N, C-alpha and C positions, 0 to 999 in steps of 0.2 A: 511476591504479591501477584494476585490474580484479580483481574477486573472482568466481571461478567456483565455484559450489557446486551440489550435487545435492540437490533437495528432492523427497521423495515426494509424489505428487499427493494422497494421503490426508491430508497435513498441512494442507490448506486455507490455503495462504499466497498472498496476493495482492500485486500490485505496490504499493509505497508512493507511486509517482508514476504518474499516468495516461500511457498511451502518447503520446509526442510532446510532453508537457508539460515545462516546465523544472523542475529540481530544487527551485527556490524554491516550487513548488506541491505539495510532498510532503504526503501525508496525515498527520495526527497525531491524538492522542487527542481533542482538541477536535472535530475533524471527525467522528470516529466517534460521539461523544456526540450531536452535532447530528443526525446521520443517524438514530440510534436514537430520538431524541425525535420525529422526523417520521414514523416508521413505527408 
């Protein structure tokens, strides 16, 4: 399945999976919280 959608660059949407990484390494809320704690 392919989902094609247009997202304005002002929406600040980033990929949920790093380029070239498998879908099993998708970012989730836990990853975001860990990153915020280290900054």
